[in-house]
C-alpha positions as CSV (number, residue, x, y, z in Angstrom):
1,M,0.1,0.4,-0.3
2,C,1.2,3.6,-0.7
3,G,2.5,6.2,1.1
4,A,-1.5,8.2,0.9
5,C,-3.1,5.4,1.0
6,V,-1.3,4.4,4.0
7,D,-2.0,7.5,5.5
8,L,-5.7,8.7,4.5
9,K,-5.6,4.8,5.8
10,Q,-5.1,6.1,9.0
11,S,-7.4,9.2,9.0
12,L,-10.3,6.8,8.4
13,K,-9.8,5.7,11.0
14,Q,-9.1,8.2,13.4
15,R,-12.3,9.9,12.0
16,G,-14.4,6.7,12.4
17,W,-15.9,6.1,8.6
18,I,-13.1,2.7,7.7
19,D,-16.6,1.5,7.2
20,E,-17.8,3.0,4.4
21,V,-14.5,2.9,1.9
22,Y,-13.0,-0.3,0.7
23,F,-9.5,-0.8,0.3
24,L,-8.3,-2.4,-3.3
25,N,-4.7,-3.7,-2.3
26,L,-3.1,-2.7,-6.4
27,D,-1.1,-5.0,-6.3
28,D,-2.8,-7.6,-7.5
29,K,-4.2,-8.3,-10.9
30,W,-8.0,-9.1,-11.1
31,V,-6.9,-5.3,-8.4
32,Q,-4.8,-3.6,-12.1
33,D,-7.1,-5.1,-15.0
34,L,-9.8,-2.9,-12.4
35,A,-7.8,-0.3,-12.7
36,V,-7.0,-0.3,-15.4
37,I,-11.0,-0.9,-17.3
38,M,-11.2,2.2,-15.3
39,K,-8.7,4.1,-16.4
40,I,-7.4,5.1,-12.6
41,K,-4.1,7.4,-13.3
42,A,-3.4,8.1,-9.6
43,L,-3.4,6.7,-6.3
44,P,-5.2,7.2,-3.9
45,T,-8.6,7.2,-6.1
46,M,-12.3,6.5,-4.3
47,V,-15.0,5.8,-6.5
48,V,-17.9,6.7,-6.1
49,Q,-21.3,5.4,-8.2
50,L,-23.8,7.6,-8.2
51,K,-27.9,6.1,-7.1
52,D,-30.0,5.5,-9.7
53,G,-27.9,4.9,-11.8
54,R,-27.3,9.0,-12.4
55,G,-22.9,8.0,-13.1
56,T,-20.2,8.2,-11.5
57,L,-17.6,10.3,-9.3
58,Y,-14.2,10.2,-9.4
59,F,-11.9,11.9,-6.2
60,E,-7.7,11.2,-6.3
61,G,-5.1,12.1,-3.6
62,P,-6.5,12.2,0.2
63,G,-7.5,15.3,0.2
64,E,-10.2,15.4,-2.5
65,I,-11.4,12.4,-0.5
66,M,-11.0,13.5,3.1
67,M,-13.2,16.3,1.8
68,Y,-16.1,14.8,0.2
69,L,-16.2,12.1,2.9
70,A,-16.9,15.1,5.3
71,R,-19.7,16.6,3.0
72,K,-21.1,13.1,3.0
73,L,-20.6,10.8,5.9
């Protein structure tokens, strides 16, 4: 797990949000394949699938991810 991902995971734990997020390990081949399919270019990236098929949101980096979660949780 990259340094930014470790920091993000620690911040999520401190705020009690860790159970709201799934972490995937990029060392796994299927995760690498998924990242290519989803065109993920940076780590960490959080993908949010909106309800009712309204689209998908992508957030890159711990700052963007934490700001989104702070607004939504």
